[in-house]
VOPAGU-2260 file (C-alpha; in pm, 1 decimal, decimal comma):
REM VOPAGU-2260
SITE   aa  ch    i         X         Y         Z
SITE  MET   A    0   -5384,8    1134,1    4671,0
SITE  GLN   A    1   -5249,0     826,0    4842,0
SITE  ARG   A    2   -4946,2     898,8    5061,9
SITE  ARG   A    3   -4661,6     651,0    5092,6
SITE  SER   A    4   -4481,0     605,0    5415,7
SITE  ILE   A    5   -4110,8     680,8    5444,5
SITE  PRO   A    6   -4022,8     309,0    5493,8
SITE  ALA   A    7   -4222,2     220,0    5181,1
SITE  ILE   A    8   -4034,2     480,9    4973,6
SITE  LEU   A    9   -3701,6     358,5    5108,6
SITE  ALA   A   10   -3794,4       2,3    5017,5
SITE  ILE   A   11   -3874,8     103,3    4661,0
SITE  LEU   A   12   -3544,1     294,3    4630,6
SITE  LEU   A   13   -3350,6       5,2    4777,0
SITE  ALA   A   14   -3508,0    -234,3    4526,0
SITE  MET   A   15   -3425,4      -3,8    4241,8
SITE  ALA   A   16   -3063,3      16,1    4353,7
SITE  PHE   A   17   -3027,8    -358,9    4313,4
SITE  VAL   A   18   -3165,0    -361,1    3958,7
SITE  GLY   A   19   -2856,8    -415,9    3741,6
SITE  PRO   A   20   -2797,1    -307,2    3386,7
SITE  ALA   A   21   -2943,1    -504,1    3097,8
SITE  VAL   A   22   -2742,7    -815,7    3028,1
SITE  ALA   A   23   -2587,0    -824,9    2681,6
SITE  ARG   A   24   -2675,0   -1115,1    2459,6
SITE  ALA   A   25   -2406,7   -1384,2    2470,5
SITE  ALA   A   26   -2244,4   -1464,5    2138,8
SITE  THR   A   27   -2356,6   -1787,8    1972,6
SITE  ILE   A   28   -2135,7   -2032,7    1789,7
SITE  PHE   A   29   -2308,5   -2201,6    1495,7
SITE  TYR   A   30   -2149,4   -2525,9    1369,0
SITE  VAL   A   31   -2133,7   -2654,6    1013,6
SITE  ASP   A   32   -2055,4   -3020,7     929,2
SITE  ASP   A   33   -2159,9   -3183,6     607,3
SITE  ASP   A   34   -2118,0   -3536,3     737,9
SITE  ALA   A   35   -2217,4   -3519,5    1104,3
SITE  PRO   A   36   -2314,4   -3847,1    1278,2
SITE  GLY   A   37   -2684,2   -3760,2    1276,9
SITE  ASP   A   38   -2693,8   -3653,8     911,8
SITE  PRO   A   39   -2897,7   -3903,9     701,7
SITE  GLY   A   40   -2714,8   -3783,8     384,6
SITE  PRO   A   41   -2344,1   -3738,1     469,9
SITE  GLY   A   42   -2173,0   -3513,8     218,2
SITE  ASP   A   43   -2505,8   -3421,6      51,9
SITE  PRO   A   44   -2628,8   -3081,8     166,9
SITE  ASN   A   45   -2972,2   -3153,2      10,2
SITE  VAL   A   46   -3034,7   -3429,4     265,5
SITE  SER   A   47   -3015,6   -3282,9     614,1
SITE  ASP   A   48   -3061,5   -3372,2     979,0
SITE  PRO   A   49   -3425,2   -3286,0    1049,5
SITE  LEU   A   50   -3318,6   -3148,8    1385,0
SITE  GLU   A   51   -3033,2   -2936,9    1254,8
SITE  ASP   A   52   -3005,9   -2601,1    1438,2
SITE  GLY   A   53   -2639,3   -2521,3    1418,6
SITE  SER   A   54   -2563,2   -2683,2    1755,1
SITE  PRO   A   55   -2266,7   -2919,6    1800,2
SITE  ASP   A   56   -2500,7   -3219,0    1800,3
SITE  HIS   A   57   -2710,5   -3096,3    1502,0
SITE  PRO   A   58   -2484,3   -2879,0    1284,3
SITE  PHE   A   59   -2592,8   -2717,9     963,1
SITE  ASP   A   60   -2499,1   -2877,5     628,1
SITE  ARG   A   61   -2428,0   -2545,1     457,7
SITE  ILE   A   62   -2212,3   -2252,8     560,1
SITE  GLN   A   63   -2480,1   -2012,7     428,3
SITE  GLU   A   64   -2739,8   -2158,4     666,6
SITE  ALA   A   65   -2513,8   -2072,7     959,8
SITE  ILE   A   66   -2451,6   -1722,7     829,4
SITE  ASP   A   67   -2820,0   -1663,9     783,4
SITE  ALA   A   68   -2889,3   -1778,2    1137,5
SITE  ALA   A   69   -2611,2   -1573,8    1291,2
SITE  SER   A   70   -2654,5   -1227,9    1441,5
SITE  SER   A   71   -2390,2    -958,8    1482,7
SITE  GLY   A   72   -2120,4   -1082,1    1716,2
SITE  ASP   A   73   -2185,8   -1450,8    1652,0
SITE  ALA   A   74   -1930,9   -1705,7    1516,0
SITE  VAL   A   75   -1952,0   -1982,6    1255,3
SITE  SER   A   76   -1730,7   -2287,6    1313,0
SITE  ILE   A   77   -1687,0   -2493,3     994,3
SITE  LEU   A   78   -1571,7   -2849,7    1056,7
SITE  ALA   A   79   -1358,2   -3056,2     822,6
SITE  GLY   A   80   -1496,3   -3118,6     476,7
SITE  THR   A   81   -1540,0   -2975,5     126,3
SITE  TYR   A   82   -1830,5   -2734,7      90,4
SITE  THR   A   83   -1935,8   -2646,0    -263,5
SITE  GLU   A   84   -2155,5   -2342,3    -235,7
SITE  ASN   A   85   -2165,8   -1966,5    -282,3
SITE  VAL   A   86   -2135,3   -1780,0      41,7
SITE  THR   A   87   -2278,5   -1433,2      84,5
SITE  VAL   A   88   -2265,9   -1202,7     384,5
SITE  TYR   A   89   -2512,9    -941,7     277,4
SITE  ASP   A   90   -2578,4    -703,8     562,2
SITE  ALA   A   91   -2407,7    -521,4     846,0
SITE  ARG   A   92   -2341,5    -811,3    1078,8
SITE  ASP   A   93   -2009,3    -860,3    1249,9
SITE  ILE   A   94   -1931,6   -1232,5    1236,3
SITE  SER   A   95   -1642,4   -1473,4    1210,9
SITE  LEU   A   96   -1602,2   -1777,4     991,8
SITE  THR   A   97   -1341,8   -2026,9    1115,6
SITE  GLY   A   98   -1249,0   -2358,6     960,0
SITE  ALA   A   99   -1059,1   -2658,6    1094,3
SITE  GLY   A  100    -738,9   -2572,3     902,9
SITE  ARG   A  101    -592,7   -2529,2     555,3
SITE  GLY   A  102    -665,0   -2824,0     339,6
SITE  VAL   A  103    -902,7   -2959,4     602,7
SITE  THR   A  104   -1192,8   -2718,4     560,7
SITE  ILE   A  105   -1230,4   -2640,9     189,3
SITE  LEU   A  106   -1480,9   -2387,9      50,2
SITE  LYS   A  107   -1523,9   -2450,8    -320,1
SITE  SER   A  108   -1732,0   -2227,0    -541,8
SITE  ASP   A  109   -1763,6   -2235,4    -918,9
SITE  SER   A  110   -1931,2   -1896,2    -952,8
SITE  GLY   A  111   -1758,1   -1702,6    -673,5
SITE  THR   A  112   -1764,2   -1644,6    -302,1
SITE  THR   A  113   -1887,4   -1304,1    -198,5
SITE  LEU   A  114   -1797,2   -1168,3     148,1
SITE  GLY   A  115   -1949,9    -845,1     265,9
SITE  GLU   A  116   -2165,9    -753,3     -27,2
SITE  ALA   A  117   -2379,1    -450,6      60,7
SITE  ALA   A  118   -2359,4    -109,1     -93,0
SITE  ASP   A  119   -2581,6      70,2     159,4
SITE  PHE   A  120   -2360,2      40,5     467,4
SITE  ASN   A  121   -2332,6     339,8     687,5
SITE  LEU   A  122   -2016,9     529,4     604,2
SITE  PHE   A  123   -1883,5     469,6     955,1
SITE  GLY   A  124   -1998,8     120,4    1002,4
SITE  GLY   A  125   -2064,9    -193,9     811,9
SITE  THR   A  126   -1973,8    -555,1     816,3
SITE  GLN   A  127   -1668,2    -680,3    1007,0
SITE  ILE   A  128   -1579,2   -1029,8     895,2
SITE  ASP   A  129   -1302,1   -1259,0    1023,9
SITE  VAL   A  130   -1225,9   -1555,0     797,7
SITE  ALA   A  131    -964,5   -1805,9     921,5
SITE  SER   A  132    -814,1   -2151,0     887,3
SITE  MET   A  133    -948,3   -2289,9     561,3
SITE  THR   A  134    -875,1   -2330,8     190,3
SITE  LEU   A  135   -1075,5   -2124,1     -58,1
SITE  ILE   A  136   -1112,0   -2252,8    -414,1
SITE  GLY   A  137   -1260,0   -2015,3    -668,5
SITE  PRO   A  138   -1269,5   -1638,0    -690,6
SITE  VAL   A  139   -1338,6   -1437,3    -376,5
SITE  ARG   A  140   -1488,3   -1085,8    -391,3
SITE  LEU   A  141   -1575,6    -820,1    -135,1
SITE  ALA   A  142   -1805,9    -537,1    -225,9
SITE  GLY   A  143   -1935,9    -233,7     -31,8
SITE  HIS   A  144   -1819,6     -97,1     306,5
SITE  PHE   A  145   -1652,1    -349,9     525,1
SITE  SER   A  146   -1378,5    -429,2     767,2
SITE  THR   A  147   -1244,9    -774,4     693,9
SITE  ARG   A  148    -962,1    -991,9     821,0
SITE  LEU   A  149    -837,5   -1300,8     641,1
SITE  ARG   A  150    -581,7   -1519,6     825,6
SITE  ASP   A  151    -428,6   -1865,4     803,0
SITE  LEU   A  152    -569,5   -1928,3     455,2
SITE  ASP   A  153    -493,8   -2085,6     122,8
SITE  MET   A  154    -682,6   -1872,0    -122,2
SITE  PRO   A  155    -722,8   -1801,4    -492,1
SITE  ALA   A  156    -742,7   -1470,9    -670,5
SITE  PHE   A  157    -901,5   -1225,7    -432,9
SITE  SER   A  158   -1072,7    -904,1    -543,9
SITE  VAL   A  159   -1229,5    -616,6    -356,8
SITE  GLU   A  160   -1454,8    -359,8    -524,3
SITE  GLY   A  161   -1713,8    -100,8    -449,3
SITE  SER   A  162   -1803,1     251,4    -550,8
SITE  TYR   A  163   -1770,5     370,1    -188,9
SITE  LEU   A  164   -1498,6     137,4     -83,9
SITE  GLY   A  165   -1361,2     224,4     258,6
SITE  SER   A  166   -1472,1     584,9     287,8
SITE  LEU   A  167   -1340,9     748,9     598,8
SITE  GLY   A  168   -1514,0     538,4     861,7
SITE  GLY   A  169   -1355,2     209,7     785,9
SITE  GLY   A  170   -1338,6      -8,8     477,5
SITE  SER   A  171   -1022,3    -204,9     533,2
SITE  LEU   A  172    -889,0    -545,0     439,1
SITE  GLU   A  173    -628,7    -730,3     640,7
SITE  ILE   A  174    -458,9   -1048,4     517,6
SITE  ASP   A  175    -228,9   -1235,9     756,1
SITE  ASP   A  176     -52,5   -1563,7     692,4
SITE  ALA   A  177    -197,8   -1668,4     362,7
SITE  THR   A  178    -101,4   -1836,9      40,9
SITE  ALA   A  179    -245,1   -1697,7    -280,9
SITE  VAL   A  180    -240,1   -1849,4    -627,1
SITE  GLY   A  181    -370,9   -1719,4    -956,1
SITE  GLY   A  182    -452,1   -1353,4    -984,7
SITE  GLY   A  183    -343,7   -1247,7    -636,4
SITE  VAL   A  184    -508,3    -970,8    -436,3
SITE  SER   A  185    -674,0    -673,0    -603,9
SITE  MET   A  186    -870,3    -379,2    -459,8
SITE  SER   A  187   -1060,2    -125,7    -663,9
SITE  GLY   A  188   -1319,5     139,4    -592,7
SITE  GLY   A  189   -1413,3     504,0    -601,7
SITE  ALA   A  190   -1303,1     625,0    -261,4
SITE  SER   A  191   -1011,5     563,0     -29,6
SITE  ALA   A  192    -930,7     222,8     108,5
SITE  GLY   A  193    -678,6      48,1     323,8
SITE  LEU   A  194    -502,6    -285,1     263,5
SITE  THR   A  195    -271,8    -446,9     521,7
SITE  ILE   A  196     -88,2    -768,9     424,8
SITE  ARG   A  197     149,1    -974,9     636,1
SITE  ASN   A  198     307,5   -1308,2     558,7
SITE  LEU   A  199     151,3   -1355,0     218,6
SITE  THR   A  200     311,9   -1617,1      -6,7
SITE  ALA   A  201     216,0   -1543,4    -366,1
SITE  PRO   A  202     530,7   -1566,6    -580,6
SITE  THR   A  203     342,7   -1573,1    -912,2
SITE  SER   A  204      61,0   -1337,6    -812,1
SITE  SER   A  205      26,5    -959,7    -777,3
SITE  VAL   A  206    -103,0    -714,0    -521,4
SITE  SER   A  207    -301,4    -434,4    -687,2
SITE  MET   A  208    -491,4    -130,7    -568,0
SITE  GLU   A  209    -674,6     103,3    -805,6
SITE  ILE   A  210    -873,3     377,3    -638,0
SITE  SER   A  211   -1014,9     621,1    -892,3
SITE  ASP   A  212   -1145,1     909,3    -671,2
SITE  GLY   A  213    -942,4     868,0    -355,0
SITE  PHE   A  214    -622,7     718,4    -230,2
SITE  PRO   A  215    -499,9     362,0    -167,2
SITE  PHE   A  216    -316,5     293,7     157,4
SITE  LEU   A  217    -103,6     -22,1     142,7
SITE  ASN   A  218      98,8    -176,8     422,4
SITE  LEU   A  219     277,7    -488,0     291,1
SITE  SER   A  220     533,4    -678,5     496,0
SITE  ASP   A  221     710,5   -1009,7     528,5
SITE  SER   A  222     570,4   -1142,4     202,2
SITE  VAL   A  223     664,1   -1287,1    -139,2
SITE  VAL   A  224     466,9   -1152,7    -437,6
SITE  SER   A  225     524,3   -1114,3    -811,8
SITE  SER   A  226     441,9    -743,9    -841,3
SITE  VAL   A  227     270,3    -449,8    -672,4
SITE  ASP   A  228      60,4    -189,1    -846,3
SITE  LEU   A  229     -74,6     123,1    -678,8
SITE  HIS   A  230    -298,8     375,3    -857,9
SITE  GLY   A  231    -459,9     665,2    -675,7
SITE  GLY   A  232    -678,5     926,8    -836,5
SITE  LEU   A  233    -565,9    1154,6    -551,9
SITE  SER   A  234    -265,8    1027,5    -360,5
SITE  VAL   A  235     -82,7     707,5    -286,9
SITE  PHE   A  236      31,3     612,5      63,7
SITE  GLY   A  237     220,3     291,7     119,4
SITE  GLY   A  238     486,8     100,3     296,6
SITE  LEU   A  239     672,3    -217,8     195,2
SITE  ARG   A  240     894,5    -391,3     446,5
SITE  SER   A  241    1080,2    -721,0     402,8
SITE  VAL   A  242     901,0    -802,9      81,8
SITE  HIS   A  243    1047,3   -1024,0    -194,8
SITE  ILE   A  244     915,3    -920,6    -536,3
SITE  THR   A  245     985,2   -1187,0    -794,8
SITE  GLY   A  246     840,8   -1038,4   -1113,3
SITE  ASP   A  247     759,5    -692,3   -1251,3
SITE  GLY   A  248     840,9    -492,0    -942,2
SITE  LEU   A  249     653,3    -199,1    -788,9
SITE  PHE   A  250     462,3      51,1   -1002,5
SITE  ALA   A  251     285,1     346,3    -842,4
SITE  MET   A  252     102,3     641,2    -992,3
SITE  SER   A  253     -87,1     921,8    -824,4
SITE  GLY   A  254    -257,7    1251,1    -913,7
SITE  GLN   A  255    -138,2    1435,1    -607,1
SITE  ALA   A  256     134,9    1443,7    -348,4
SITE  SER   A  257     207,7    1099,6    -210,1
SITE  SER   A  258     429,6     911,9      33,2
SITE  LEU   A  259     586,2     570,1     -24,7
SITE  PHE   A  260     837,4     391,1     194,4
SITE  VAL   A  261    1027,1      79,1      89,6
SITE  SER   A  262    1272,7     -93,7     327,6
SITE  ASP   A  263    1465,0    -418,1     339,7
SITE  CYS   A  264    1311,6    -563,5      26,3
SITE  ALA   A  265    1439,8    -764,8    -266,0
SITE  PHE   A  266    1351,4    -712,6    -630,4
SITE  ASP   A  267    1443,6    -995,7    -867,2
SITE  GLY   A  268    1332,5    -838,7   -1198,4
SITE  GLY   A  269    1146,8    -511,9   -1222,8
SITE  GLY   A  270    1238,2    -234,3    -981,2
SITE  ILE   A  271    1040,8      64,6    -850,4
SITE  VAL   A  272     870,3     312,8   -1082,9
SITE  PHE   A  273     677,8     595,1    -919,0
SITE  PHE   A  274     499,9     867,9   -1118,6
SITE  GLU   A  275     341,1    1153,2    -928,4
SITE  TYR   A  276     153,9    1408,7   -1135,9
SITE  ALA   A  277      21,4    1690,8    -919,9
SITE  ASP   A  278    -224,0    1945,2   -1063,2
SITE  PRO   A  279    -165,6    2314,7    -984,9
SITE  GLU   A  280    -414,6    2319,8    -695,5
SITE  SER   A  281    -287,4    2009,5    -525,9
SITE  ASN   A  282     -56,4    1971,3    -228,6
SITE  TRP   A  283     299,5    1881,0    -317,6
SITE  ASP   A  284     402,9    1753,7      28,5
SITE  GLY   A  285     513,8    1393,9      74,4
SITE  ASP   A  286     812,4    1160,8     109,6
SITE  PHE   A  287     960,5     887,0    -103,3
SITE  SER   A  288    1218,0     660,3      62,2
SITE  VAL   A  289    1398,1     341,3     -44,3
SITE  THR   A  290    1637,2     189,2     213,3
SITE  GLY   A  291    1821,7    -138,6     263,4
SITE  THR   A  292    1685,3    -291,8     -56,5
SITE  THR   A  293    1850,4    -512,5    -323,5
SITE  PHE   A  294    1778,5    -468,9    -694,9
SITE  ALA   A  295    1898,0    -754,6    -917,0
SITE  HIS   A  296    1798,8    -593,5   -1248,0
SITE  ASP   A  297    1595,3    -274,1   -1271,7
SITE  GLY   A  298    1650,4       6,7   -1020,0
SITE  VAL   A  299    1451,4     302,8    -892,3
SITE  TYR   A  300    1283,0     572,2   -1101,2
SITE  PHE   A  301    1093,7     851,1    -923,8
SITE  ASP   A  302     928,0    1114,3   -1139,9
SITE  THR   A  303     726,2    1397,6    -991,8
SITE  SER   A  304     578,2    1682,3   -1182,4
SITE  GLY   A  305     347,6    1960,5   -1064,2
SITE  SER   A  306     350,6    2309,9    -927,7
SITE  PRO   A  307     522,2    2303,6    -586,9
SITE  GLY   A  308     467,5    2674,6    -539,6
SITE  VAL   A  309      90,4    2707,9    -497,5
SITE  SER   A  310     128,0    2672,1    -122,3
SITE  PRO   A  311     431,0    2609,0     106,6
SITE  ALA   A  312     532,2    2249,6      66,2
SITE  GLU   A  313     822,1    2013,9     138,4
SITE  LYS   A  314     920,7    1695,7     -35,4
SITE  ALA   A  315    1194,7    1452,6      60,1
SITE  VAL   A  316    1340,3    1178,5    -165,4
SITE  THR   A  317    1582,4     938,5       5,2
SITE  ILE   A  318    1775,2     652,8    -154,2
SITE  SER   A  319    1990,1     498,8     117,4
SITE  GLY   A  320    2180,5     176,3     187,8
SITE  ASN   A  321    2064,7      -7,6    -125,9
SITE  SER   A  322    2240,4    -249,7    -363,2
SITE  PHE   A  323    2186,9    -207,1    -737,6
SITE  HIS   A  324    2309,6    -471,7    -980,7
SITE  GLY   A  325    2161,1    -357,9   -1312,1
SITE  ASP   A  326    1986,5     -21,9   -1343,2
SITE  GLY   A  327    2054,9     254,7   -1096,4
SITE  ALA   A  328    1858,4     532,6    -926,7
SITE  ARG   A  329    1699,6     823,2   -1113,7
SITE  VAL   A  330    1509,0    1116,4    -966,5
SITE  SER   A  331    1333,6    1355,4   -1203,4
SITE  VAL   A  332    1147,5    1669,3   -1094,2
SITE  PHE   A  333     956,8    1862,5   -1360,4
SITE  ARG   A  334     767,7    2169,8   -1244,0
SITE  ARG   A  335     472,3    2303,1   -1440,8
SITE  PRO   A  336     380,4    2673,2   -1426,8
SITE  ASN   A  337      80,5    2732,3   -1201,2
SITE  ASP   A  338     -62,4    3006,9   -1423,7
SITE  ASP   A  339    -420,1    2910,3   -1329,1
SITE  VAL   A  340    -379,5    3013,2    -970,3
SITE  GLY   A  341    -121,0    3289,1    -967,6
SITE  VAL   A  342     189,6    3343,5    -761,8
SITE  GLY   A  343     277,6    3065,9    -522,8
SITE  ALA   A  344     487,9    3030,3    -206,0
SITE  THR   A  345     832,4    2888,4    -130,6
SITE  SER   A  346     866,3    2512,9    -143,2
SITE  ARG   A  347    1154,4    2285,8     -52,4
SITE  LEU   A  348    1289,8    1971,9    -215,6
SITE  HIS   A  349    1544,0    1738,8     -54,2
SITE  VAL   A  350    1707,6    1461,6    -259,1
SITE  THR   A  351    1955,8    1233,2     -86,1
SITE  ALA   A  352    2143,4     932,2    -224,1
SITE  VAL   A  353    2374,9     794,1      46,7
SITE  ASN   A  354    2559,0     468,1     125,6
SITE  ASN   A  355    2442,3     278,7    -187,3
SITE  VAL   A  356    2640,0      23,2    -390,5
SITE  LEU   A  357    2576,9      35,5    -765,9
SITE  TRP   A  358    2715,7    -201,6   -1030,7
SITE  ASN   A  359    2689,8     -99,0   -1394,5
SITE  ALA   A  360    2458,4     187,0   -1305,6
SITE  GLY   A  361    2481,2     532,4   -1155,3
SITE  ILE   A  362    2281,6     797,6    -973,6
SITE  GLU   A  363    2097,3    1067,9   -1170,4
SITE  ALA   A  364    1899,1    1372,1   -1060,5
SITE  THR   A  365    1723,9    1610,2   -1300,5
SITE  LEU   A  366    1543,5    1934,9   -1206,6
SITE  ASP   A  367    1360,5    2130,7   -1480,2
SITE  TYR   A  368    1044,6    2295,7   -1596,1
SITE  GLY   A  369     833,7    2118,2   -1853,2
SITE  SER   A  370     821,9    2454,9   -2028,7
SITE  PRO   A  371     931,8    2813,0   -1962,9
SITE  ALA   A  372     746,5    2963,7   -1665,8
SITE  PRO   A  373     550,8    3288,8   -1711,5
SITE  THR   A  374     687,1    3568,8   -1497,8
SITE  GLY   A  375     532,2    3567,8   -1151,5
SITE  MET   A  376     348,3    3239,0   -1208,3
SITE  MET   A  377     577,2    3007,3   -1012,2
SITE  GLY   A  378     658,0    3000,9    -646,5
SITE  ARG   A  379    1021,7    2974,9    -539,4
SITE  LEU   A  380    1188,6    2631,4    -505,2
SITE  LEU   A  381    1474,0    2567,5    -268,6
SITE  ALA   A  382    1636,8    2238,1    -369,3
SITE  ASP   A  383    1930,9    2051,2    -217,3
SITE  LEU   A  384    2074,3    1744,9    -391,9
SITE  HIS   A  385    2318,5    1525,2    -203,5
SITE  VAL   A  386    2517,5    1224,7    -340,9
SITE  VAL   A  387    2734,4    1099,1     -54,3
SITE  ASN   A  388    2931,2     786,1      42,2
SITE  ASN   A  389    2823,7     575,2    -253,6
SITE  THR   A  390    3027,3     307,5    -429,8
SITE  ILE   A  391    2966,7     312,5    -807,9
SITE  ALA   A  392    3139,8      82,7   -1063,6
SITE  GLY   A  393    3098,6      35,5   -1435,8
SITE  ALA   A  394    2835,5     303,8   -1483,9
SITE  PRO   A  395    2781,9     514,2   -1798,8
SITE  THR   A  396    2798,9     813,0   -1561,1
SITE  GLY   A  397    2863,6     761,1   -1193,5
SITE  ALA   A  398    2687,8    1065,0   -1052,7
SITE  GLU   A  399    2493,1    1306,2   -1274,4
SITE  VAL   A  400    2306,3    1622,5   -1174,4
SITE  THR   A  401    2123,2    1824,4   -1439,9
SITE  VAL   A  402    1948,4    2157,1   -1375,7
SITE  GLY   A  403    1751,3    2247,8   -1679,6
SITE  ASP   A  404    1730,1    2566,9   -1882,2
SITE  HIS   A  405    1388,3    2669,5   -1752,8
SITE  VAL   A  406    1452,1    2676,2   -1379,3
SITE  ALA   A  407    1364,7    3023,9   -1261,2
SITE  GLY   A  408    1631,7    3264,0   -1137,7
SITE  ILE   A  409    1456,1    3300,2    -804,9
SITE  ASP   A  410    1515,3    2930,0    -733,8
SITE  GLN   A  411    1810,1    2809,4    -530,5
SITE  VAL   A  412    1974,9    2477,4    -611,3
SITE  THR   A  413    2249,5    2332,9    -391,3
SITE  THR   A  414    2440,3    2024,2    -511,1
SITE  SER   A  415    2684,5    1825,2    -299,3
SITE  ILE   A  416    2877,9    1523,4    -429,3
SITE  ARG   A  417    3110,9    1396,9    -159,7
SITE  ASN   A  418    3301,1    1089,0     -40,3
SITE  ASN   A  419    3202,9     862,8    -332,0
SITE  VAL   A  420    3409,2     593,5    -499,3
SITE  ILE   A  421    3342,9     593,8    -877,5
SITE  SER   A  422    3540,9     358,8   -1096,4
SITE  PHE   A  423    3567,4     180,0   -1430,6
SITE  GLY   A  424    3275,4     358,0   -1599,1
SITE  GLN   A  425    3231,4     585,1   -1896,2
SITE  LYS   A  426    3232,2     909,4   -1698,2
SITE  GLY   A  427    3282,0     991,3   -1333,3
SITE  ILE   A  428    3079,2    1295,4   -1234,8
SITE  ARG   A  429    2866,2    1513,7   -1459,8
SITE  ILE   A  430    2706,8    1842,7   -1348,9
SITE  ASP   A  431    2513,3    2032,5   -1607,6
SITE  GLY   A  432    2282,4    2334,6   -1609,5
SITE  THR   A  433    2256,3    2689,2   -1723,1
SITE  THR   A  434    2126,4    2837,9   -1400,4
SITE  ASP   A  435    2332,4    2945,6   -1105,1
SITE  GLN   A  436    2372,2    2670,9    -854,7
SITE  THR   A  437    2595,6    2608,1    -557,3
SITE  VAL   A  438    2815,4    2303,7    -624,7
SITE  THR   A  439    3030,9    2117,0    -379,4
SITE  VAL   A  440    3242,9    1822,4    -507,8
SITE  HIS   A  441    3475,7    1698,3    -240,2
SITE  ASN   A  442    3687,9    1395,0    -137,9
SITE  ASN   A  443    3567,0    1159,4    -412,6
SITE  ASP   A  444    3784,0     871,0    -532,0
SITE  LEU   A  445    3759,9     840,0    -911,4
SITE  PHE   A  446    3968,2     598,8   -1115,9
SITE  GLY   A  447    3960,6     375,9   -1419,9
SITE  ASN   A  448    3691,2     573,9   -1601,1
SITE  ASN   A  449    3715,1     583,6   -1980,7
SITE  SER   A  450    3687,2     962,7   -2024,4
SITE  ALA   A  451    3750,4    1263,6   -1805,7
SITE  ASN   A  452    3640,4    1211,9   -1450,1
SITE  TYR   A  453    3441,3    1539,6   -1458,9
SITE  MET   A  454    3213,9    1638,9   -1739,5
SITE  GLY   A  455    2974,4    1930,2   -1788,1
SITE  ARG   A  456    2960,3    2270,2   -1630,8
SITE  PRO   A  457    3042,6    2423,0   -1400,9
SITE  ASP   A  458    3372,3    2236,7   -1394,7
SITE  PRO   A  459    3404,1    2117,4   -1035,7
SITE  THR   A  460    3760,3    1983,3   -1067,4
SITE  ALA   A  461    3907,7    2251,1    -849,1
SITE  LEU   A  462    3654,0    2185,5    -578,6
SITE  ASN   A  463    3745,3    1819,9    -528,9
């Protein structure tokens, strides 16, 4: 065996020490220009520069040519012009498409523009696409797993679909600073998905999410839209902040416990309708909050039904600091017997209506079973209902709390109506129910109502 000297070994080690890590491939920018100076057929993508390679001097005629040439991490720069073609990003490449500005770069497609179409993406990976600074004409569709950002765009109806849309490892759509016309933004699919929208101007268009076997997560802010629809086969999670809704309002429906937060918004026509139907095995936890919002016509209706006794759960409903000019605020809780799963645990419900101003409408809370509960088949519910510091004028009933006939004797319901001004309506305060409940009515100012200020039972007059 050949022996190496100590100096030779040291030289080899020294050389190895100076071998650096592999250099990552630099990102490439591919250019697209349909009337470049060297193009023998300006404006005609069928007549191209024979030397075109996507470089600044020899750009591609078609956007699709640049996408096909790009690798993951590359960028496509689309110069001014109108491009009539169908664009498809069909595999798991992370690329960006950037135009020269709205109304300057125009992508026009008669049959549709498809971004991110691939159903076989890894659940925790997939295409990441950034589309910016252009006008899109014609329908736009995303399908499969993806993470996509759209910004600084004028765009038409935009739809997202896929049987595994956004499962766990990603699958999100972000829209920032865009104008939408036509059908608005819709997202549908079988699994959970996320949609974040900021600065969207779409006064005649809707934002819609329909997720059949999962939950939609919506974060919508600083935008103008006609309506919002959220449908979750499981739950609904969402937040609206500083949104002006010009048309049919917000409609949400879920099959399990959900959370929805609305703050500092304005509703011109329709208000908020939220139906939550939890099956006996589902989790009843979740919050519903509406704060600092103006309702010009319809108000807020929150309806939850289920079996909040299967496991310990807590739900909070908060209506605070809002202005209602047509319909008011209604909260209905209907509990179904959980006879399929046996005796449940103790759950808590908190309903608070505070610091609201209501014209021609009042505040109503109803707590009941949909049917009599079999003995031992319903967990205990501890509910507290608070109507505090509201100004209510011209309402059929200013503040109404109803505890239905079928609420179990083991339940505990606490009602507090305090420091409200209720005037010039049909009735002032109505408290109704056949079950024992703790009622506090204190320091309210009631005047000008057509009938007795207090209606129902127990009669709280002495408590005021």
